[in-house]
N, C-alpha and C positions, 0 to 999 in steps of 0.2 A: 564377063562375070565379075562381080565385085570381089575384092580380096577378103579373105577370112579375117574376122576381127581377132586381134592379138591381145594378150594380157600384158600389163605393165611388168609382170613378174618375169617375163621372158622376152625382153627387148632385143632387137637385132642391132648389129653395128652399122655404121654408115655405108660401108661397101655393099653389104647385103641389102640394105634399104634402097640404095640407088639401083642395084640390079633388079630388085623386085618391082620398082616403079617402071624401069625400062620394059620389063616383060609385060607388066600390066597394060602398057600403052598398046600392045598388039591385040588386046582383048576388045578394043573399041567400045568400052563402057564409058558412060558419062561421068560417073562418080566412083571414088575408091570404095565406099561402103554403102550400107543400106541407107537410102535417102530419107527414111523416117527418122534417122538419128544423125542428121547433118552436123551438129555441133559436138558429137560424141567422139572421144579419142578412139581411133580405129587401129592405127599402126603405132607401135612404140619403137623408138630408136635411141641409142646412146650416141651422143655427139662425140667428136674426137676429144673434147675436153672432159668427157665423162658425165655430162649432164643428161638426164632423162628427158626426152622430147616425145611429143605425140602428133600424129597427122590425123586430122579430123575426117570423119566419114564423108562430109560434104565436099571434100577436095575434088576438084573437077579435072577432067582430062586436059583441058586447055592450060590449067595451072601446072599440071605435071609436065606437059610438053615444054612449057617455058622454063621450068626448073631443069629439066634434062638438057635443054639448049644451053643454059648457063654452065651446067656441068660439063658439057662437051667442049666448051671454050676454056673453062678454068681448070677442069680436071679435079684431082683430089685437093687442090689448093682452094677450092670454092669454100669461102667462109660463111658460117651461119652467125648472124649478129642479132641479138635481142634488140627490138625497137619497141617504142611505146604502142600498146594496143589501143583500140577505140575506148576501152574501159580505163586506160591510164596506167596499166602495169607493164613492166618490161618483160614480156613473155612471148610476144609474137616474134617470129624470126624473119629477117630480111637476109639477102644473099649478095655476096661479092663485095668488091671495094666501093661500089656505088650504093650499097644498102638497098638493093632492089626488093621492094615488096611485091610479090607476085599475086595478082588477082586470081582467086580460085585455088590457091595453094595454102592450106591452113595448117601450118606447122608451128607448134608452140612448145616452150619449155614447160615442164610439169610444175616447177617451182620458179616463180618470177625472180629475176635478178634485182638486186638493190641498185646497181649502176650498170650501164651498158658497157660491154667489152666484147672483143672479137672472139668467136668460137671457131677454132680451126676444125 
């Protein structure tokens, strides 16, 4: 079953976000949210640096699996780093020291950054 859509007014912290994604993988769903709204912000999370981020409804199970695999290796040290999106803004997030962009994992900053910097 897809996860319930959240409000930006009540975002979760990263620990809760990671736990929620781990649990969701047991559900065997293809996407996090309603597939009619693939590009819609579905889950809201506050990064460790205090920035508001959202995971889009179209995020796929394959993308979540890859994110969790990185998390299993890096633990809480896994960095979220803004990289240039297809539209040219610094709001798409990549992960870890190799700035891995995970296909099917659509996590973005609510407000684009002016310059890229590591988000712990």
